C-alpha positions as a Markdown table, in Angstrom:
| # | Residue | x | y | z |
|---|---|---|---|---|
| 1 | Met | 109.9 | 89.6 | 123.4 |
| 2 | Gly | 111.0 | 87.6 | 120.4 |
| 3 | Lys | 112.4 | 89.0 | 117.2 |
| 4 | Phe | 109.2 | 88.2 | 115.3 |
| 5 | Glu | 106.9 | 89.8 | 117.9 |
| 6 | Asn | 109.2 | 92.9 | 117.9 |
| 7 | Ala | 109.0 | 93.1 | 114.1 |
| 8 | Leu | 105.2 | 92.8 | 114.3 |
| 9 | Arg | 105.0 | 95.5 | 117.0 |
| 10 | Ser | 107.3 | 97.9 | 115.1 |
| 11 | His | 105.5 | 97.6 | 111.7 |
| 12 | Asp | 103.8 | 100.9 | 110.7 |
| 13 | Arg | 100.4 | 99.8 | 109.6 |
| 14 | Tyr | 99.7 | 103.3 | 108.2 |
| 15 | Tyr | 102.6 | 103.3 | 105.7 |
| 16 | Cys | 100.2 | 102.8 | 102.8 |
| 17 | Tyr | 98.7 | 106.3 | 103.3 |
| 18 | Ser | 102.0 | 108.0 | 102.8 |
| 19 | Asp | 102.5 | 110.4 | 99.9 |
| 20 | Asp | 106.2 | 109.7 | 100.0 |
| 21 | His | 106.9 | 106.8 | 97.6 |
| 22 | Arg | 110.1 | 105.9 | 99.4 |
| 23 | Tyr | 108.3 | 105.5 | 102.7 |
| 24 | Trp | 105.5 | 103.5 | 101.0 |
| 25 | Met | 108.2 | 101.2 | 99.5 |
| 26 | Ala | 109.9 | 100.7 | 102.8 |
| 27 | Gly | 106.6 | 99.7 | 104.4 |
| 28 | Glu | 106.0 | 97.2 | 101.6 |
| 29 | Arg | 109.4 | 95.7 | 102.1 |
| 30 | Glu | 108.8 | 95.5 | 105.8 |
| 31 | Leu | 105.4 | 93.8 | 105.3 |
| 32 | Ser | 107.1 | 91.4 | 102.8 |
| 33 | Ala | 109.7 | 90.5 | 105.4 |
| 34 | Leu | 106.9 | 89.9 | 108.0 |
| 35 | Lys | 105.2 | 87.6 | 105.5 |
| 36 | Lys | 108.4 | 85.6 | 105.0 |
| 37 | Met | 109.0 | 85.3 | 108.7 |
| 38 | His | 105.4 | 84.2 | 109.2 |
| 39 | Gly | 105.7 | 81.7 | 106.4 |
| 40 | Lys | 108.7 | 80.0 | 108.2 |
| 41 | Leu | 106.6 | 79.4 | 111.3 |
| 42 | Asp | 104.1 | 76.7 | 111.9 |
| 43 | Cys | 101.7 | 79.4 | 113.0 |
| 44 | Pro | 98.1 | 78.6 | 113.6 |
| 45 | Tyr | 97.1 | 82.3 | 113.2 |
| 46 | Glu | 96.9 | 84.5 | 110.1 |
| 47 | Leu | 99.4 | 87.3 | 109.9 |
| 48 | Gln | 96.5 | 89.8 | 110.1 |
| 49 | Gln | 95.4 | 88.3 | 113.4 |
| 50 | Leu | 98.9 | 88.7 | 114.8 |
| 51 | Leu | 99.0 | 92.3 | 113.7 |
| 52 | Gln | 95.6 | 92.9 | 115.3 |
| 53 | His | 96.9 | 91.4 | 118.5 |
| 54 | Val | 100.1 | 93.5 | 118.7 |
| 55 | Asn | 98.1 | 96.7 | 117.9 |
| 56 | Gly | 95.6 | 96.1 | 120.7 |
| 57 | Met | 92.6 | 95.6 | 118.4 |
| 58 | Val | 90.7 | 93.7 | 121.1 |
| 59 | Val | 86.9 | 94.0 | 121.6 |
| 60 | Gly | 87.3 | 94.9 | 125.3 |
| 61 | Gln | 89.3 | 98.0 | 124.4 |
| 62 | Phe | 86.6 | 99.3 | 122.0 |
| 63 | Val | 82.9 | 100.4 | 122.3 |
| 64 | Glu | 80.3 | 100.5 | 119.6 |
| 65 | Glu | 79.3 | 104.2 | 119.8 |
| 66 | Glu | 77.2 | 104.1 | 116.6 |
| 67 | Pro | 75.7 | 101.1 | 114.8 |
| 68 | Gly | 78.7 | 99.3 | 113.3 |
| 69 | Asn | 81.3 | 101.8 | 114.4 |
| 70 | Trp | 83.6 | 100.8 | 117.2 |
| 71 | Tyr | 86.0 | 103.3 | 118.8 |
| 72 | Arg | 89.0 | 102.7 | 121.0 |
| 73 | Gln | 88.4 | 103.8 | 124.5 |
| 74 | Pro | 88.7 | 106.3 | 125.8 |
| 75 | His | 87.5 | 108.1 | 122.7 |
| 76 | Leu | 89.5 | 111.3 | 123.2 |
| 77 | Tyr | 89.6 | 112.9 | 119.8 |
| 78 | Lys | 86.7 | 113.7 | 117.5 |
| 79 | Asn | 88.6 | 112.8 | 114.4 |
| 80 | Met | 89.4 | 109.1 | 115.4 |
| 81 | Ala | 88.3 | 106.7 | 112.7 |
| 82 | Pro | 86.0 | 103.8 | 113.7 |
| 83 | Val | 86.6 | 100.2 | 113.0 |
| 84 | Thr | 84.1 | 97.4 | 112.4 |
| 85 | Phe | 83.5 | 94.5 | 114.7 |
| 86 | Asp | 85.2 | 92.2 | 112.2 |
| 87 | Glu | 88.5 | 94.1 | 112.6 |
| 88 | Leu | 88.6 | 93.2 | 116.3 |
| 89 | Leu | 89.9 | 90.1 | 118.1 |
| 90 | Ser | 88.1 | 88.5 | 121.1 |
| 91 | Arg | 90.1 | 88.8 | 124.3 |
| 92 | Glu | 90.4 | 85.0 | 124.3 |
| 93 | Lys | 91.9 | 84.9 | 120.8 |
| 94 | Ser | 94.3 | 87.7 | 121.8 |
| 95 | Glu | 95.4 | 85.7 | 124.9 |
| 96 | Glu | 95.9 | 82.6 | 122.8 |
| 97 | Ile | 98.1 | 84.5 | 120.3 |
| 98 | Gln | 100.2 | 86.0 | 123.2 |
| 99 | Glu | 100.7 | 82.5 | 124.6 |
| 100 | Trp | 101.8 | 81.3 | 121.2 |
| 101 | Leu | 104.2 | 84.2 | 120.7 |
| 102 | Leu | 105.8 | 83.5 | 124.0 |
| 103 | Lys | 106.5 | 79.8 | 123.1 |
| 104 | Phe | 108.6 | 80.0 | 120.0 |
| 105 | Asp | 112.3 | 80.7 | 119.1 |
| 106 | Thr | 113.4 | 84.3 | 119.0 |
| 107 | Asp | 115.9 | 83.7 | 116.1 |
| 108 | Ile | 113.4 | 83.6 | 113.2 |
| 109 | Thr | 114.7 | 85.9 | 110.4 |
| 110 | Pro | 113.3 | 86.7 | 107.0 |
């Protein structure tokens, strides 16, 4: 796994919900660094798509249990928040992204 993919996978996408301003600021700095790394690449995918991929936001892993509300399967907890179909990648797109991530240099830094 390359440095950029590792940074994508380790990014806490829920930092913005923190009540701790220091934690929120750290999340903002981390996201800014990801944006810089992404900007240095000739990447055919948006940063959001890359984050969806590394977080497993793929249609095949979710089921529409209520109209417009998709849940990761298995749906173990009652308090799990749903996502919309637009927040999910197709399996094909996720596989394309994985192929792209495997091809490029691991030394990309912010």
